[in-house]
C-alpha positions, 0 to 999 in steps of 0.5 A: 549427395547434393554436390553430385547432382551439382556435378552432373548438371555441370558437366551436362552444361559443359557437354552441351557447350562443347557440342554447340562449339563443335557444332559451330566448327563444323559450320565453320569448316563447312564454309571454308571448304565451300570457300576453297571450292569457289577460289579453286573454280576461280582460279582454274577459270583464270588460268583458262583465261590466261591460256586463251590470252597467251593463245590469242596474243600468239596469234596476234603476233603472228598476223601482226607479222604477216601484215608487216610483211605485206605491208613492206611488199606493198611499199616495195611494189609502190616504190617500184611503181613510182619508179616506173611512173617517173621513168615514163614521165622522164621518157614522155618529156624527152619525147616531147622535147624531141617532138619540138625539136623536129617540129622546128626542123620541119619548119626550117625545112619548109621555109628553106624549100620555099625560099629556094623555090622562089629564088629558082622561079625568079632565076628562070629555072623551071621546077617540074613536079613528077609521079615520084615527087621529083624536081627537074631543073631546066636552064635559063633563057639564054641572054644576059640582062639586056634584050634577051633577058625576061623582065620582071612582068614576064618572069611573074607570068612565067611562074604563074604558067608554072604553077597551072600548066606542067612544064616542058620536058627539059633537054640535056646538054646540046639538046640530046634528049630529056634530062632525068628527073631527080630523086630528092626534093630539091630545087635549083639555086637561083642564078643571081645565088650561083653567079654573085662572087663571095667578094661582091657580097653574094653567098657563092653557089649553094652546097649540093646535096650528098645523095641527090642528082641535079641535072642543069643544061649545060652542066655537061654532067649528070649524077645518078638518082638515088636508089631510094627517096632520101629523108627530110634531113639529107633533103635539106642538106642539114647532115654534114652541111646544114644551113650554114655549114656542118658545125651549126647543123650538127648544133641544130640537130643535137639532141637535148641529151648531147647539148652543152651550154653556150659560152654567151648567156641569153639573159642576165638579171642584175640584180636578182637578190639585193644582198646576194644570192645563195642557191638555185633549184630546178623544177622536175618536171616543169618549166621553172628555177627557183633562187633564194638570197639574203633578200628573204625571197624565193623567186621562180623564174620561168626559163621559157620566157627568159630564153626568149628575150635575150639582153641585160634587165633589172629584176624588176623589169620585164625579166623578173620572176614569175612568182615571188615567195615571201614569208621568211623573216631573214636570208634564205640559205636553200631551196628545193622543189619536191618531186611532184613539182607541186611544192617549194621548200626553203630552209632560212637562217631564221631557224625555220623551213617554209612550205609553199604551193607552187601550183597556186601562185605561192600559197604558203602552207606550212612553217616548220620550226624545231632547229635552234640555229640557222637552216643551211641546207634542205633536200626533198626525197626524190620519191616521197613528196611529203619527205624532207631532210634539212641541216642546221648549225645546231649540229643536227638534221631532221626529217620532216613531213611536209603533209602535216607540217612537223618533225618526223625524227631529229638526229643529232651530228657530232660534227658541224654539217655544211652540205646534204643530198638524198641518194637517188632511191630516197633511202640514204641521207649523205652530209658533208661536214666542216672537217672534211668528212662524209657520212652516210645515214640509213633513212629508214633507221633514221625514221625508226630512231637510230642515230649512228652513221652506216659509213664515215669517210674522210679522205681529205681534210677540207670542208665538203661545201656541196654534194649532188647526186650525179643521177647516173645510178643511186650510189653515185654522188659529186663531192666538191671540197673547199679546195676546189676538187670535184670528185665522182664518188661511189658511196656504196664502194666508198671508192673515188671514180674520177676527179675534176680539176683545173689549174685556173679553176677556184670554187666560188662559195658563200657563208664566209670562211667558217661554214663555206657552202655552194650548189652544184648543178648536174643535168638531169641525164647525169652527163653535165656537171656545172660549178661556179667559180670564184672569178665569175666564171662558170665552169662545165665538165662532161662526167661521162668523158673519158678520163681516170681519177686524177684527170678529166676532160677538159671542161667548158668556161661560160663568162660573156654576157648577152651581146658580147662574144668571146674571144673578140678583138681587144678593143671589143673585150667580152663583158662578163655575166658575172663580176663575183664568185659564182656560188650556185648552178643549176640545169633546167629539167628540159635542158634548155638552160642552165642557170648560174647565181653569184654572191652579188645576187646576179642571175645569168641563163646560158642557152644549150646548144 
């Protein structure tokens, strides 16, 4: 019986323990259920957040695409406005040059009219104004230089009376009536000019106007007056006859875009750079031409001052540079102006580029480093004054931000680059190489990190020593090879448009035979091409003249120094302006002069006529 009671107690205890365990398991199960519910709610919240983030990301992606498209449109519009501004600026410069030429012609016309009026008065010819601003010519008093000839005092009194009182109406031949007034503003020639023979030192009779009638007593003839008043050029006799003959008159009246360099330099600076000159660059817009050389100096020359004082001079004299930019530690291989004409960029053999402010007398702005070899050429974007491109002997070219002073991108080249140019639209980089190839690079792809050229042309085996934008359109370049050939090349179609060659022409280069280079000059309008010869002669071709790919128009050769005339007698042989190979040429932006530089450091300035 005892054992039965103990068993019951033990069973009750086990039941109680089982119940406690069951209760504990129930509580654990309830906590687990609550935790699962909380985790499910959290997971649902996370899924909702992810869906919202995906929706927001898609919206941001769409907004970003819209913004990029708008930015591209804004950039394209800004580039178009910049093109319009540049075009307007060029038109204003051309208008200013044209106005200056017209003002000079008016001044010459006024001087000539005044001289002929004085000559007519002193010669005894009466000048009578009329209501139509016409001039009437009366015969001189009869009699030789004796009793019947008026004395100088009487002539002076007659001249004063003519200025105060209106002169009498002159009569025609034989007193048969008054002479008809002239239609143009013309005064008669003096008796001294009309009667002095050429052998006696006189100039002979002045050429008559082609459209003006002159009535002189005793002449027996009268030209009919013109139906309308003549313009100033016709009245001055400059069209076809001019002040000193038809040829010189045509040169005086020739517009700037049709001028050509004179055969004789107006100024020669010896030496401008000790050790040799390497490159030239013209400021556009502006009146400076920059030169650089082995003396570690970039010199800015004021073309207007140099052209006004012809002669030979040393670099330290009155014909010295207006501004000297210093700071380079080695030879300067190339230089360029930014498109806003405010900064000068120079590439040096010390593996760096220097940037100066051209508007503050040469204040230094940046020193650009990053190349591991000498920098041989630099070019600035024609549309963005902050973007420059340089090539180096480290077989690469770099894009530079001139505003912030560091490299934007470095692009390696598989071949040694010798020459560099940017297209007129600023979107294409063209490099010429030692093996004779020409490579085209897209500027936008280069800035994005692409390192592959768009096109490679290799149609000749000689090193490409110079490249120049032809300025006729966005895709035309002038390519100069070491063999002396100059080719007008369309890089978009990879087609040769024209070849410029001459049997006597050998291209002048600097940099030695291993890495030769030079600088070509193209006029702002794209009509003239100037290249330096190895014999010290400057050669100028007309790009727009008729010619095919094998033959172009006959070039013009420039050689003589100031004070010597081309083609003079053997006893007075012309003195050459350059005695060494000419390695660089550049036209001023206003087409006033053509500058040339040789390996000895001499600069020559050739006026445009």
